[in-house]
Every structure is written in structure tokens, then in C-alpha cells.
Legacy VTK file of the C-alpha trace (Angstrom):
# vtk DataFile Version 3.0
C-alpha trace
ASCII
DATASET POLYDATA
POINTS 336 float
-12.698 -55.824 -57.997
-12.874 -54.174 -61.413
-14.022 -55.445 -64.765
-11.794 -55.152 -67.827
-12.350 -51.966 -69.767
-13.734 -52.287 -73.270
-13.280 -50.141 -76.355
-16.293 -48.391 -77.868
-16.563 -48.340 -81.678
-17.007 -44.950 -83.296
-20.607 -45.687 -84.253
-21.530 -46.694 -80.710
-19.785 -43.604 -79.364
-21.795 -41.393 -81.668
-24.979 -43.142 -80.556
-23.952 -42.591 -76.938
-23.633 -38.860 -77.582
-27.146 -38.791 -78.951
-28.498 -40.664 -75.927
-26.714 -38.267 -73.576
-29.173 -35.586 -74.607
-32.015 -37.824 -73.378
-30.452 -38.483 -69.965
-32.476 -37.682 -66.908
-30.603 -35.552 -64.392
-30.594 -35.311 -60.628
-30.870 -31.608 -59.788
-29.368 -32.137 -56.333
-26.032 -33.629 -57.314
-25.941 -33.314 -61.075
-25.522 -37.062 -61.635
-27.080 -38.170 -64.921
-29.351 -41.209 -64.895
-29.293 -42.657 -68.436
-32.470 -44.067 -69.900
-32.241 -47.868 -70.048
-29.533 -48.002 -67.360
-28.167 -51.546 -66.958
-29.854 -53.121 -63.926
-26.593 -54.852 -62.930
-24.587 -51.617 -62.991
-24.336 -49.195 -60.093
-22.765 -46.449 -62.220
-21.029 -45.769 -65.525
-17.849 -43.716 -65.641
-17.236 -42.372 -69.144
-19.267 -45.321 -70.408
-17.314 -47.839 -68.317
-19.660 -49.717 -65.918
-19.171 -50.257 -62.207
-21.355 -53.195 -61.273
-23.418 -53.614 -58.130
-21.446 -56.782 -57.425
-18.221 -54.719 -57.532
-19.609 -52.361 -54.902
-20.627 -55.303 -52.721
-17.198 -56.959 -53.016
-15.495 -53.693 -52.090
-17.755 -53.365 -49.037
-16.737 -56.877 -47.964
-13.055 -56.058 -48.521
-13.418 -52.960 -46.329
-15.150 -54.969 -43.601
-18.383 -52.996 -43.862
-20.452 -56.155 -44.422
-19.957 -59.907 -44.100
-19.624 -62.107 -47.216
-23.101 -62.969 -48.490
-24.783 -59.947 -46.915
-26.791 -57.696 -49.224
-25.358 -54.257 -49.939
-27.431 -51.825 -51.962
-28.491 -48.173 -52.092
-30.471 -48.647 -48.893
-27.278 -49.278 -46.899
-25.842 -46.231 -45.142
-22.322 -46.876 -46.502
-23.369 -47.656 -50.083
-22.847 -44.177 -51.546
-19.490 -43.795 -49.796
-18.169 -47.070 -51.258
-19.590 -46.283 -54.707
-17.949 -42.822 -54.704
-14.633 -44.436 -53.816
-14.933 -46.832 -56.762
-15.898 -43.985 -59.095
-12.828 -41.991 -58.024
-10.668 -45.086 -58.440
-12.061 -45.684 -61.931
-11.450 -42.052 -62.909
-7.828 -42.269 -61.759
-7.342 -45.556 -63.628
-8.822 -44.115 -66.817
-6.536 -41.096 -66.590
-3.513 -43.366 -66.064
-4.468 -45.296 -69.214
-4.968 -42.044 -71.145
-1.427 -41.034 -70.220
-0.059 -44.410 -71.296
1.139 -45.320 -67.813
-0.288 -48.824 -68.165
2.174 -49.572 -70.974
5.394 -49.120 -68.980
7.368 -52.291 -68.098
6.935 -51.670 -64.366
3.172 -51.211 -64.760
2.898 -54.350 -66.878
4.684 -56.431 -64.247
2.529 -55.074 -61.422
-0.666 -55.540 -63.416
0.312 -59.133 -64.104
0.975 -59.670 -60.377
-2.478 -58.281 -59.565
-4.003 -60.540 -62.238
-2.311 -63.597 -60.740
-3.578 -62.675 -57.278
-7.133 -62.337 -58.567
-6.931 -65.657 -60.415
-5.719 -67.292 -57.203
-8.745 -65.827 -55.410
-11.013 -67.195 -58.133
-9.494 -70.638 -57.609
-10.154 -70.422 -53.863
-13.758 -69.361 -54.513
-14.171 -72.306 -56.900
-12.764 -74.707 -54.313
-15.159 -73.402 -51.684
-18.064 -73.794 -54.115
-17.150 -77.300 -55.316
-15.035 -79.012 -52.642
-15.894 -77.221 -49.399
-19.562 -78.219 -49.552
-22.066 -79.003 -46.833
-21.326 -82.730 -47.018
-17.609 -82.117 -46.392
-18.445 -79.711 -43.564
-20.731 -82.325 -41.983
-17.982 -84.961 -42.108
-15.461 -82.628 -40.520
-17.950 -81.543 -37.865
-18.746 -85.145 -36.934
-15.029 -85.876 -36.623
-14.476 -82.815 -34.442
-17.384 -83.525 -32.078
-16.177 -87.071 -31.587
-12.854 -85.696 -30.397
-14.552 -83.115 -28.190
-16.980 -85.639 -26.700
-14.444 -88.278 -25.663
-15.236 -87.741 -21.985
-18.752 -86.374 -22.448
-21.865 -87.919 -20.928
-25.396 -86.792 -21.664
-28.875 -87.819 -20.607
-31.156 -87.956 -23.632
-34.619 -89.018 -24.741
-35.776 -89.702 -28.271
-38.899 -90.477 -30.255
-38.650 -92.866 -33.209
-41.130 -92.455 -36.077
-41.609 -93.999 -39.503
-41.525 -90.861 -41.680
-40.099 -87.355 -41.676
-43.615 -85.916 -41.808
-44.603 -87.748 -38.629
-41.414 -86.603 -36.914
-42.094 -82.961 -37.838
-45.677 -83.243 -36.542
-44.538 -84.611 -33.168
-41.777 -81.981 -33.025
-44.376 -79.232 -33.400
-46.316 -80.695 -30.484
-43.198 -80.873 -28.293
-42.157 -77.303 -29.099
-45.684 -76.133 -28.460
-45.279 -77.268 -24.857
-46.538 -80.867 -24.790
-44.538 -83.161 -22.511
-41.755 -84.952 -24.414
-42.042 -88.038 -22.175
-45.772 -88.353 -22.868
-45.227 -87.867 -26.608
-42.595 -90.617 -26.636
-44.961 -92.973 -24.794
-47.748 -92.211 -27.286
-45.932 -92.030 -30.628
-42.478 -93.654 -30.443
-41.941 -96.887 -32.362
-38.872 -97.797 -30.274
-40.234 -100.543 -28.022
-37.072 -100.532 -25.869
-37.446 -96.940 -24.700
-41.104 -96.017 -25.351
-42.412 -97.161 -21.954
-39.708 -95.096 -20.246
-40.634 -91.947 -22.129
-37.938 -92.477 -24.790
-35.117 -92.317 -22.238
-31.630 -93.618 -23.048
-30.408 -92.580 -19.607
-26.822 -91.362 -19.342
-24.829 -92.228 -22.470
-21.448 -91.470 -24.027
-22.285 -89.861 -27.397
-19.363 -91.422 -29.230
-20.616 -94.905 -28.358
-23.861 -94.302 -30.248
-24.417 -94.961 -33.948
-24.286 -92.160 -36.504
-25.688 -89.577 -36.745
-26.474 -89.461 -32.992
-23.047 -88.054 -31.922
-23.304 -85.041 -34.246
-26.956 -84.387 -33.400
-26.253 -84.555 -29.669
-23.347 -82.126 -30.073
-25.518 -79.735 -32.061
-28.383 -79.744 -29.530
-27.964 -77.623 -26.360
-29.107 -79.031 -23.007
-32.857 -78.634 -22.589
-33.456 -78.315 -26.342
-35.005 -80.645 -28.927
-33.255 -81.489 -32.187
-34.580 -81.150 -35.702
-35.822 -84.458 -37.214
-32.960 -86.680 -38.395
-32.772 -90.087 -40.032
-30.934 -93.255 -39.015
-31.183 -96.884 -40.120
-34.120 -97.346 -37.726
-36.204 -94.450 -39.060
-36.774 -90.780 -38.192
-35.955 -89.368 -34.764
-36.365 -86.279 -32.689
-34.067 -86.072 -29.699
-34.018 -84.104 -26.459
-30.805 -83.458 -24.548
-31.811 -83.208 -20.892
-28.447 -82.829 -19.136
-24.701 -82.827 -19.730
-21.971 -83.772 -17.280
-19.223 -81.993 -19.227
-18.905 -78.813 -21.251
-20.758 -79.196 -24.552
-18.854 -78.911 -27.848
-19.530 -76.059 -30.233
-22.596 -76.341 -32.422
-22.258 -76.876 -36.146
-23.008 -73.225 -36.912
-20.451 -72.050 -34.355
-17.789 -74.344 -35.781
-18.703 -73.865 -39.466
-16.428 -70.837 -40.214
-13.419 -72.630 -38.727
-14.193 -75.783 -40.709
-14.625 -73.852 -43.981
-11.289 -72.094 -43.432
-9.513 -75.363 -42.602
-10.965 -77.248 -45.580
-10.196 -74.374 -47.963
-6.548 -74.135 -46.966
-6.254 -77.922 -47.002
-7.461 -77.958 -50.608
-5.089 -75.128 -51.553
-2.152 -76.913 -49.891
-2.912 -80.140 -51.736
-3.162 -78.365 -55.084
0.061 -76.426 -54.495
1.873 -79.608 -53.498
0.784 -81.284 -56.745
1.541 -78.227 -58.897
5.016 -77.785 -57.368
5.807 -81.465 -57.882
4.919 -81.244 -61.590
6.260 -77.749 -62.332
9.678 -76.668 -63.641
10.672 -74.058 -61.033
14.000 -72.209 -61.176
15.020 -69.813 -58.427
17.797 -67.278 -58.942
18.806 -66.638 -55.333
20.000 -69.729 -53.501
18.814 -72.030 -56.280
20.269 -73.804 -59.284
20.416 -70.681 -61.436
22.673 -68.895 -58.943
24.993 -71.892 -58.695
25.156 -72.310 -62.475
26.003 -68.641 -62.933
28.760 -68.858 -60.330
30.254 -71.935 -61.991
30.156 -70.312 -65.430
31.729 -67.150 -64.042
34.476 -69.157 -62.406
35.270 -71.013 -65.614
35.381 -67.777 -67.604
37.647 -66.124 -65.068
39.999 -69.127 -65.011
40.305 -69.041 -68.801
41.105 -65.326 -68.891
43.647 -65.291 -66.001
47.367 -65.273 -66.932
48.928 -68.731 -66.387
50.923 -68.982 -63.206
50.356 -65.386 -61.923
49.268 -66.857 -58.564
46.918 -63.979 -57.729
43.919 -65.452 -55.907
42.592 -61.942 -55.264
42.577 -61.061 -58.935
40.871 -64.367 -59.749
38.113 -63.751 -57.201
37.521 -60.214 -58.479
37.377 -61.388 -62.076
34.889 -64.159 -61.172
32.735 -61.701 -59.262
32.658 -59.280 -62.194
31.755 -62.072 -64.613
29.029 -63.293 -62.265
27.540 -59.786 -62.033
27.623 -59.424 -65.819
25.866 -62.750 -66.319
23.300 -61.845 -63.688
22.569 -58.512 -65.374
22.233 -60.259 -68.748
19.841 -62.786 -67.235
17.813 -60.004 -65.643
17.527 -58.181 -68.973
16.364 -61.380 -70.662
13.801 -61.945 -67.924
12.498 -58.399 -68.345
12.171 -58.820 -72.100
10.241 -62.040 -71.577
7.801 -60.351 -69.181
7.343 -57.366 -71.467
LINES 1 337
336 0 1 2 3 4 5 6 7 8 9 10 11 12 13 14 15 16 17 18 19 20 21 22 23 24 25 26 27 28 29 30 31 32 33 34 35 36 37 38 39 40 41 42 43 44 45 46 47 48 49 50 51 52 53 54 55 56 57 58 59 60 61 62 63 64 65 66 67 68 69 70 71 72 73 74 75 76 77 78 79 80 81 82 83 84 85 86 87 88 89 90 91 92 93 94 95 96 97 98 99 100 101 102 103 104 105 106 107 108 109 110 111 112 113 114 115 116 117 118 119 120 121 122 123 124 125 126 127 128 129 130 131 132 133 134 135 136 137 138 139 140 141 142 143 144 145 146 147 148 149 150 151 152 153 154 155 156 157 158 159 160 161 162 163 164 165 166 167 168 169 170 171 172 173 174 175 176 177 178 179 180 181 182 183 184 185 186 187 188 189 190 191 192 193 194 195 196 197 198 199 200 201 202 203 204 205 206 207 208 209 210 211 212 213 214 215 216 217 218 219 220 221 222 223 224 225 226 227 228 229 230 231 232 233 234 235 236 237 238 239 240 241 242 243 244 245 246 247 248 249 250 251 252 253 254 255 256 257 258 259 260 261 262 263 264 265 266 267 268 269 270 271 272 273 274 275 276 277 278 279 280 281 282 283 284 285 286 287 288 289 290 291 292 293 294 295 296 297 298 299 300 301 302 303 304 305 306 307 308 309 310 311 312 313 314 315 316 317 318 319 320 321 322 323 324 325 326 327 328 329 330 331 332 333 334 335
């Protein structure tokens, strides 16, 4: 992804020439390292910066790293990706120097690329604002309910008054202390404490929230992180399952994010299409209007009573083509 180029005033250009003499140089590859180099820039090409974030986005686009992964000079592919962006910037600058960016075809394609980028920005904004952890949690809970319709698990839990107490008991359990003994000693649930916190075999979906999601997210033999319910703070151990466990939250998260993102996009597009004035040339109202106008023009110009259906069709077709070409020229002028 590239930043917009900016013009350099004559005074700044002259100052840049002076600073060039102070540049440090790399004797191995001849690349100049300007004094006071912008910390956010990976390189400057004829004064035009390529930012570190641009290099990272390109690495993601090429599949060299996953979104969110760091990508800097220490990465083995960093210099390769940076060189590609430098070459791309050089070619773009030369195209601008030759005036190729000012042709009608270039303007249309640049506008198409701009629209695509703006659409990507909208998707990123939706992910940041609408596809949040709360929405992901709700979707995950809904999915595990569906996946656990026939599930049965044997679980134990320990109920405590505060999160701090729950974390302390969790440390003891993960350090190897017996979960049953810890439940007998610390649990405030009088119904299950004497039985080592056991619920026996239960259907997760029949339990109150957030038990179904926590059970789904805890593999058999493991202990959950502390979680809160109306009764207080819990830690929970899944001892056995009688059916295949659902995916954990982390396993299901990418699918949920993708689903929620496209759901948001679909909803926005549905609203925008409903409120927009959209005219389509092929197969739409414009095509029909042009055909009707062409037919009327041809009927007016045909000699009365000559009876030539073939001539009438040819005349209508020619008028339709002429109107279409006129409309295309007007569209092109509007774009330009």
C-alpha cells in the first residue's frame, strides 16, 4: 500500500541538496543513510518515503507473515520486500514523470484502485469497531450451544468470592494439588463442596451462562481460567466427555471474525443499495430507454407506408448505437 506522493517546494529541495552532502553511506551497497532519517520510514526514494508499515502490509499481502506479526530488518525476507517496493516506487515515479498518470485510461484505473483501497479501509474499520471481542464471544457461545446439543461432560468446579481467591486456588491446582481436595477446602458451593465440587454428568446447554462456553473452551482433563457468574467466581475442571468436543474459542475465532465481517459488509451494502440511485447500462433501465428512444426516432424518419420492417430494424439499431456511443462519451467526460 503506497502513500500519496507530495510536492517539494524549491526551498526545501535546495535544503535537501545541502543535506545530501552530509549523508552517511554504506560502502557495501552504496545506499545513503540520511542524518535524521524518519523513524517510521524504511526508505526514501527521491525524497518520497516508503514506510515500515507499507513494508509490513506488503509482506502480509504476499503471505510471508500473518496479519499482526512483526516484520522488520531482522526478518529474512525484509530486504527482499523492501527492494520490491523501492523498484515499484521508481517505476511509478517514472510513469508520473512521463505524464502517464494523466491519461483517461490511467485516471479511471487509478480511481478504481482508490475505491478498492477505501473499501478495504471500511472493512478494517468494521473489524475494529463492530467485530470486537464482545461480538466474538456472543457468536462463540451461540456456536458451542449448537455443537453441544448432544454433548455430555463430567465436571467439577470451585466457587469463590473474588477473582483473586479464584486465581490463588487455580495456581494450587495447576501446581499439582488435588482438585477434589481443593474444592472440599475452599469452595463456597455447599451443594457440591462435600463431593469435591462434582456436578456429575451434565448437558452443557442446560447450565446457566457462561458455563456452556467455558466448558466448550476447556479440553478434557484441563482446568479453566477463572470466570464469573451470578454466584461468584469459579474455576472448572472438565474430567470427561461422552461426545466429540467443539472447537475452542481460539480455534473458532478466525471463522467467527470472517463471518461477522462479511455480515457487516452485507448489511451495509444492502442499506446503501436501497438508498442509492443506481443505473445500469446493460440489461437495465438505461438500455431499455435507449432502445425506446431509438425506435421512436427510427419510426419518425421512416417513409410512411413503405412497409419495410428490415429497414426499420436497421435504422433503429443504428440510432441505438449512436445514442450508446454518445452516452459513453458523456460518461468518459464525467470521469475525466
